[in-house]
N, CA, C and O of each residue as an XYZ file, in Angstrom:
560
protein
N     -26.231     17.711     41.537
C     -25.992     16.354     41.979
C     -25.300     15.536     40.891
O     -24.361     14.789     41.166
N     -25.772     15.687     39.658
C     -25.197     14.936     38.560
C     -23.750     15.356     38.310
O     -22.906     14.504     38.031
N     -23.448     16.656     38.404
C     -22.087     17.138     38.195
C     -21.147     16.612     39.277
O     -20.009     16.258     38.968
N     -21.574     16.550     40.505
C     -20.757     16.032     41.594
C     -20.430     14.565     41.344
O     -19.292     14.140     41.548
N     -21.404     13.799     40.910
C     -21.204     12.387     40.619
C     -20.204     12.219     39.472
O     -19.308     11.379     39.554
N     -20.349     13.011     38.402
C     -19.444     12.931     37.259
C     -18.025     13.334     37.661
O     -17.057     12.703     37.235
N     -17.896     14.388     38.484
C     -16.575     14.789     38.957
C     -15.930     13.686     39.774
O     -14.726     13.452     39.660
N     -16.709     13.012     40.591
C     -16.198     11.918     41.404
C     -15.695     10.782     40.514
O     -14.635     10.210     40.770
N     -16.452     10.462     39.479
C     -16.037      9.401     38.552
C     -14.769      9.825     37.817
O     -13.849      9.022     37.658
N     -14.714     11.075     37.368
C     -13.533     11.566     36.662
C     -12.289     11.540     37.554
O     -11.212     11.136     37.116
N     -12.446     11.972     38.806
C     -11.311     11.941     39.737
C     -10.829     10.515     39.972
O      -9.625     10.261     39.981
N     -11.757      9.585     40.160
C     -11.400      8.187     40.378
C     -10.710      7.616     39.147
O      -9.707      6.913     39.268
N     -11.238      7.911     37.969
C     -10.636      7.436     36.730
C      -9.239      8.006     36.549
O      -8.317      7.281     36.173
N      -9.073      9.305     36.815
C      -7.773      9.944     36.707
C      -6.781      9.329     37.687
O      -5.637      9.062     37.319
N      -7.198      9.104     38.908
C      -6.332      8.504     39.910
C      -5.892      7.107     39.468
O      -4.711      6.770     39.559
N      -6.840      6.295     38.989
C      -6.499      4.950     38.531
C      -5.557      5.004     37.334
O      -4.630      4.199     37.237
N      -5.785      5.943     36.427
C      -4.919      6.083     35.257
C      -3.503      6.465     35.678
O      -2.529      5.954     35.125
N      -3.389      7.358     36.649
C      -2.064      7.757     37.131
C      -1.355      6.616     37.841
O      -0.152      6.427     37.666
N      -2.089      5.857     38.639
C      -1.490      4.755     39.385
C      -1.082      3.632     38.455
O       0.061      3.176     38.490
N      -2.022      3.176     37.610
C      -1.741      2.033     36.756
C      -1.085      2.432     35.440
O      -0.377      1.621     34.843
N      -1.297      3.640     34.981
C      -0.703      4.098     33.731
C       0.774      4.370     33.850
O       1.478      4.393     32.840
N       1.264      4.574     35.055
C       2.678      4.833     35.254
C       3.539      3.592     35.130
O       4.756      3.697     34.977
N       2.919      2.404     35.195
C       3.644      1.163     35.075
C       3.554      0.726     33.622
O       2.499      0.284     33.168
N       4.655      0.849     32.894
C       4.659      0.543     31.484
C       5.714     -0.512     31.193
O       6.678     -0.671     31.942
N       5.518     -1.223     30.104
C       6.468     -2.232     29.680
C       7.559     -1.657     28.794
O       8.334     -2.423     28.220
N       7.652     -0.361     28.662
C       8.674      0.276     27.838
C       9.153      1.519     28.550
O       8.490      2.023     29.456
N      10.283      2.001     28.147
C      10.815      3.213     28.732
C      10.456      4.410     27.886
O       9.835      4.271     26.832
N      10.837      5.564     28.333
C      10.616      6.783     27.578
C      11.927      7.533     27.491
O      12.770      7.451     28.384
N      12.085      8.268     26.396
C      13.220      9.164     26.281
C      12.909     10.383     27.136
O      11.859     11.004     26.969
N      13.799     10.728     28.041
C      13.555     11.849     28.953
C      13.713     13.185     28.226
O      14.592     13.341     27.380
N      12.860     14.133     28.563
C      12.994     15.516     28.121
C      13.423     16.296     29.358
O      12.575     16.749     30.126
N      14.739     16.459     29.562
C      15.230     17.109     30.775
C      15.151     18.636     30.695
O      14.866     19.202     29.640
N      15.405     19.279     31.815
C      15.402     20.750     31.880
C      16.368     21.351     30.871
O      17.539     20.976     30.823
N      15.886     22.264     30.084
C      16.654     23.113     29.157
C      17.625     22.371     28.240
O      18.578     22.972     27.745
N      17.405     21.104     28.009
C      18.275     20.338     27.129
C      17.467     19.830     25.945
O      16.455     19.151     26.124
N      17.905     20.151     24.754
C      17.214     19.667     23.556
C      17.418     18.167     23.397
O      18.498     17.650     23.682
N      16.393     17.476     22.948
C      16.475     16.053     22.666
C      16.554     15.911     21.152
O      15.694     16.424     20.437
N      17.560     15.231     20.666
C      17.724     15.066     19.227
C      17.920     13.597     18.882
O      18.359     12.805     19.715
N      17.594     13.247     17.656
C      17.834     11.898     17.153
C      18.169     12.027     15.675
O      17.368     12.555     14.902
N      19.343     11.552     15.274
C      19.705     11.652     13.866
C      19.754     10.293     13.165
O      19.955     10.257     11.951
N      19.582      9.197     13.862
C      19.539      7.840     13.315
C      20.868      7.371     12.726
O      20.927      6.276     12.166
N      21.920      8.155     12.833
C      23.196      7.776     12.241
C      23.795      6.528     12.894
O      24.553      5.803     12.249
N      23.472      6.273     14.144
C      24.030      5.124     14.848
C      23.436      3.789     14.433
O      23.884      2.751     14.922
N      22.443      3.775     13.549
C      21.817      2.516     13.129
C      22.734      1.699     12.230
O      22.558      0.486     12.115
N      23.694      2.331     11.599
C      24.530      1.615     10.647
C      23.832      1.487      9.301
O      22.816      2.140      9.059
N      24.370      0.655      8.435
C      23.883      0.578      7.061
C      23.149     -0.715      6.735
O      22.706     -0.891      5.600
N      23.004     -1.629      7.700
C      22.365     -2.906      7.382
C      20.864     -2.744      7.192
O      20.258     -1.809      7.714
N      20.278     -3.657      6.444
C      18.849     -3.581      6.133
C      17.989     -3.737      7.384
O      16.985     -3.040      7.528
N      18.356     -4.619      8.269
C      17.549     -4.899      9.457
C      18.072     -4.140     10.669
O      18.201     -4.700     11.758
N      18.369     -2.873     10.472
C      18.920     -2.042     11.538
C      17.898     -1.834     12.651
O      16.723     -1.581     12.387
N      18.351     -1.941     13.887
C      17.484     -1.659     15.031
C      17.254     -0.160     15.135
O      18.176      0.634     14.950
N      16.024      0.218     15.432
C      15.717      1.628     15.643
C      16.323      2.067     16.973
O      16.557      1.238     17.852
N      16.574      3.353     17.123
C      17.045      3.844     18.421
C      16.016      3.522     19.509
O      14.829      3.351     19.229
N      16.481      3.444     20.720
C      15.601      3.179     21.862
C      14.447      4.176     21.868
O      14.644      5.357     21.583
N      13.254      3.708     22.191
C      12.044      4.525     22.304
C      11.497      5.001     20.962
O      10.785      6.004     20.913
N      11.811      4.310     19.885
C      11.253      4.589     18.563
C      10.629      3.305     18.024
O      11.150      2.212     18.243
N       9.503      3.449     17.315
C       8.836      2.310     16.685
C       8.270      2.734     15.340
O       8.073      3.921     15.078
N       8.013      1.749     14.493
C       7.367      1.950     13.205
C       6.132      1.068     13.184
O       6.191     -0.102     13.560
N       5.009      1.632     12.742
C       3.774      0.853     12.666
C       3.827     -0.096     11.475
O       4.611      0.111     10.549
N       3.000     -1.132     11.494
C       2.934     -2.022     10.335
C       2.236     -1.326      9.161
O       1.535     -0.330      9.343
N       2.437     -1.859      7.976
C       1.838     -1.289      6.765
C       0.324     -1.244      6.884
O      -0.306     -2.214      7.305
N      -0.253     -0.110      6.510
C      -1.699      0.042      6.482
C      -2.352      0.250      7.829
O      -3.577      0.171      7.916
N      -1.597      0.514      8.888
C      -2.172      0.727     10.223
C      -2.759      2.129     10.291
O      -2.025      3.110     10.403
N      -4.091      2.221     10.222
C      -4.760      3.525     10.183
C      -4.739      4.238     11.528
O      -4.696      5.467     11.564
N      -4.770      3.503     12.633
C      -4.793      4.119     13.966
C      -3.769      3.440     14.865
O      -4.146      2.730     15.798
N      -2.488      3.645     14.604
C      -1.476      2.952     15.403
C      -1.397      3.489     16.827
O      -1.639      4.670     17.072
N      -1.065      2.628     17.739
C      -0.791      3.020     19.121
C       0.587      2.494     19.484
O       1.095      1.566     18.855
N       1.183      3.091     20.501
C       2.533      2.704     20.908
C       2.606      1.224     21.289
O       3.575      0.544     20.952
N       1.603      0.732     21.979
C       1.670     -0.624     22.517
C       1.112     -1.693     21.579
O       1.037     -2.858     21.970
N       0.719     -1.339     20.359
C       0.193     -2.346     19.435
C       1.244     -3.417     19.165
O       2.418     -3.112     18.956
N       0.811     -4.667     19.173
C       1.763     -5.776     19.034
C       2.398     -5.840     17.645
O       3.454     -6.455     17.494
N       1.794     -5.228     16.631
C       2.346     -5.287     15.287
C       3.435     -4.278     15.006
O       4.001     -4.282     13.913
N       3.751     -3.408     15.958
C       4.775     -2.393     15.727
C       6.156     -3.026     15.608
O       6.425     -4.087     16.171
N       7.024     -2.347     14.862
C       8.372     -2.854     14.626
C       9.401     -1.971     15.309
O       9.198     -0.767     15.464
N      10.511     -2.582     15.718
C      11.614     -1.837     16.320
C      12.863     -1.931     15.450
O      13.970     -1.649     15.909
N      12.679     -2.329     14.191
C      13.802     -2.427     13.255
C      13.309     -2.137     11.845
O      12.121     -2.257     11.546
N      14.241     -1.754     10.989
C      13.920     -1.562      9.578
C      14.001     -2.915      8.878
O      14.423     -3.903      9.479
N      13.605     -2.959      7.629
C      13.603     -4.212      6.886
C      14.463     -4.131      5.626
O      14.921     -5.156      5.122
N      14.682     -2.936      5.123
C      15.455     -2.727      3.897
C      16.450     -1.599      4.122
O      16.209     -0.696      4.923
N      17.557     -1.659      3.418
C      18.486     -0.534      3.372
C      18.452     -0.001      1.947
O      18.318     -0.777      1.001
N      18.571      1.298      1.783
C      18.480      1.859      0.439
C      19.384      3.067      0.284
O      19.567      3.869      1.199
N      19.931      3.159     -0.897
C      20.654      4.337     -1.347
C      20.779      4.203     -2.857
O      20.714      3.094     -3.386
N      20.952      5.280     -3.532
C      21.108      5.278     -4.992
C      19.932      4.641     -5.714
O      20.105      4.130     -6.820
N      18.733      4.654     -5.123
C      17.548      4.175     -5.813
C      17.280      2.688     -5.776
O      16.334      2.238     -6.423
N      18.050      1.905     -5.063
C      17.789      0.478     -4.962
C      17.756      0.066     -3.502
O      18.518      0.644     -2.727
N      16.958     -0.861     -3.067
C      15.877     -1.535     -3.777
C      14.667     -0.604     -3.964
O      14.662      0.531     -3.487
N      13.669     -1.099     -4.652
C      12.512     -0.263     -4.958
C      11.196     -0.897     -4.522
O      10.143     -0.533     -5.046
N      11.226     -1.822     -3.590
C      10.006     -2.464     -3.110
C       9.475     -1.747     -1.876
O      10.223     -1.083     -1.158
N       8.184     -1.890     -1.643
C       7.586     -1.281     -0.462
C       8.072     -1.948      0.812
O       8.160     -3.174      0.883
N       8.390     -1.136      1.825
C       8.882     -1.678      3.091
C       9.200     -0.544      4.051
O       8.954      0.623      3.749
N       9.760     -0.900      5.235
C      10.308      0.066      6.177
C      11.794      0.138      5.897
O      12.464     -0.890      5.791
N      12.305      1.341      5.777
C      13.653      1.528      5.268
C      14.609      2.215      6.238
O      14.228      3.070      7.038
N      15.867      1.801      6.128
C      17.020      2.472      6.697
C      17.665      3.192      5.509
O      18.452      2.606      4.766
N      17.322      4.460      5.347
C      17.805      5.239      4.202
C      19.171      5.820      4.506
O      19.476      6.153      5.651
N      19.995      5.939      3.467
C      21.292      6.548      3.662
C      21.980      6.874      2.359
O      21.478      6.592      1.271
N      23.133      7.472      2.500
C      23.934      7.870      1.356
C      25.017      6.814      1.152
O      26.111      6.916      1.707
N      24.700      5.805      0.354
C      25.655      4.731      0.107
C      25.915      3.913      1.355
O      24.995      3.645      2.128
N      27.137      3.522      1.553
C      27.501      2.690      2.702
C      28.020      3.497      3.869
O      28.537      2.927      4.830
N      27.893      4.826      3.807
C      28.367      5.658      4.903
C      27.342      5.677      6.041
O      26.135      5.705      5.798
N      27.824      5.663      7.257
C      26.933      5.722      8.416
C      26.739      7.145      8.911
O      26.072      7.362      9.923
N      27.307      8.107      8.218
C      27.285      9.476      8.731
C      25.980     10.219      8.467
O      25.791     11.314      8.998
N      25.088      9.669      7.676
C      23.813     10.347      7.427
C      22.736      9.310      7.134
O      22.552      8.908      5.985
N      22.020      8.876      8.179
C      20.995      7.836      8.046
C      19.645      8.416      8.443
O      19.577      9.432      9.135
N      18.573      7.766      8.004
C      17.219      8.132      8.421
C      16.321      6.908      8.275
O      16.700      5.921      7.645
N      15.126      6.982      8.862
C      14.164      5.887      8.732
C      12.963      6.384      7.943
O      12.681      7.582      7.904
N      12.265      5.455      7.322
C      11.082      5.849      6.569
C      10.430      4.661      5.900
O      10.772      3.510      6.169
N       9.488      4.955      5.025
C       8.695      3.944      4.338
C       8.719      4.170      2.839
O       8.940      5.286      2.367
N       8.492      3.110      2.108
C       8.128      3.217      0.705
C       6.917      2.301      0.551
O       7.002      1.100      0.812
N       5.801      2.866      0.132
C       4.595      2.069     -0.010
C       4.535      1.450     -1.406
O       5.139      1.939     -2.361
N       3.788      0.367     -1.482
C       3.567     -0.328     -2.747
C       2.309     -1.153     -2.573
O       1.651     -1.080     -1.536
N       1.973     -1.939     -3.587
C       0.811     -2.816     -3.477
C       0.919     -3.781     -2.313
O      -0.086     -4.118     -1.687
N       2.137     -4.228     -2.015
C       2.355     -5.171     -0.928
C       2.669     -4.512      0.409
O       2.707     -5.187      1.437
N       2.893     -3.214      0.407
C       3.192     -2.497      1.645
C       2.400     -1.196      1.621
O       2.894     -0.145      1.212
N       1.160     -1.304      2.071
C       0.190     -0.213      1.942
C       0.448      0.917      2.927
O       1.129      0.745      3.938
N      -0.115      2.080      2.606
C      -0.113      3.195      3.538
C      -1.471      3.211      4.219
O      -2.404      2.616      3.680
N      -1.642      3.847      5.359
C      -0.692      4.728      6.033
C       0.337      3.951      6.845
O       0.170      2.770      7.149
N       1.399      4.658      7.180
C       2.480      4.157      8.016
C       2.834      5.244      9.016
O       2.649      6.429      8.739
N       3.337      4.854     10.166
C       3.659      5.846     11.197
C       5.008      5.561     11.834
O       5.380      4.409     12.060
N       5.732      6.640     12.117
C       6.954      6.569     12.897
C       6.611      7.172     14.257
O       6.089      8.284     14.329
N       6.903      6.445     15.334
C       6.512      6.879     16.675
C       7.725      6.990     17.589
O       8.671      6.209     17.489
N       7.678      7.973     18.478
C       8.701      8.150     19.509
C       7.989      8.338     20.847
O       6.896      8.903     20.896
N       8.600      7.870     21.919
C       7.988      7.962     23.242
C       8.888      8.814     24.132
O      10.033      8.452     24.400
N       8.361      9.945     24.585
C       9.116     10.874     25.430
C       8.414     11.079     26.762
O       7.190     10.976     26.851
N       9.189     11.367     27.789
C       8.644     11.675     29.110
C       9.221     13.003     29.585
O      10.429     13.225     29.506
N       8.361     13.876     30.073
C       8.798     15.160     30.608
C       9.420     14.947     31.984
O       8.734     14.552     32.927
N      10.714     15.207     32.097
C      11.390     15.115     33.391
C      11.762     16.499     33.902
O      12.571     16.637     34.819
N      11.161     17.525     33.298
C      11.367     18.898     33.759
C      10.832     19.073     35.176
O      10.003     18.292     35.643
N      11.309     20.088     35.837
C      10.795     20.432     37.161
C       9.410     21.066     37.053
O       8.693     21.165     38.048
N       9.034     21.492     35.852
C       7.713     22.095     35.640
C       7.083     21.523     34.379
O       7.719     20.778     33.634
N       5.831     21.879     34.152
C       5.113     21.397     32.980
C       5.709     21.976     31.705
O       6.254     23.080     31.702
N       5.597     21.217     30.628
C       5.990     21.744     29.324
C       4.968     22.780     28.895
O       3.763     22.561     29.021
N       5.438     23.888     28.398
C       4.552     24.933     27.894
C       4.440     24.822     26.383
O       3.385     25.091     25.809
N       5.540     24.422     25.738
C       5.512     24.211     24.300
C       6.509     23.104     23.948
O       7.421     22.799     24.716
N       6.316     22.528     22.798
C       7.201     21.485     22.317
C       7.386     21.696     20.824
O       6.414     21.727     20.068
N       8.611     21.836     20.409
C       8.913     22.034     18.997
C       9.489     20.748     18.434
O      10.454     20.201     18.969
N       8.901     20.277     17.366
C       9.396     19.097     16.669
C       9.830     19.547     15.286
O       9.068     20.200     14.574
N      11.036     19.204     14.909
C      11.504     19.555     13.575
C      12.208     18.363     12.951
O      12.666     17.464     13.656
N      12.292     18.357     11.645
C      12.956     17.272     10.946
C      13.447     17.751      9.584
O      12.961     18.742      9.039
N      14.415     17.028      9.054
C      14.911     17.268      7.703
C      14.393     16.141      6.836
O      14.480     14.971      7.208
N      13.859     16.488      5.690
C      13.340     15.469      4.773
C      14.157     15.484      3.501
O      13.891     14.703      2.587
């Protein structure tokens, strides 16, 4: 009897989550059939306050348990850096000088910009079937 009741609650909760969870205030990057999804950040340009690509966010400094919908998340960098300058803690648009051909995002922590920090991406499976595996790779 208890298991039937718990299953009923779980089914109802799952149904409500599917109905109401599908309505979001943000979009997702689609993971289509047999097509790799890549992001190289090169399109951000070289400015300090570069906007992140669509469906990417950075958590605020010291956020131990960030979530996608947290109001403190950022959608832009705050500093641009190359050749070792500037050296203050912040969210960075890293690159090789003023060239836009090789950019990345990241953090530098300091007393005023504590860790942990998180880089987040939001993806949606648009495959005709369930994902069996997902490979994430990056160059550091």
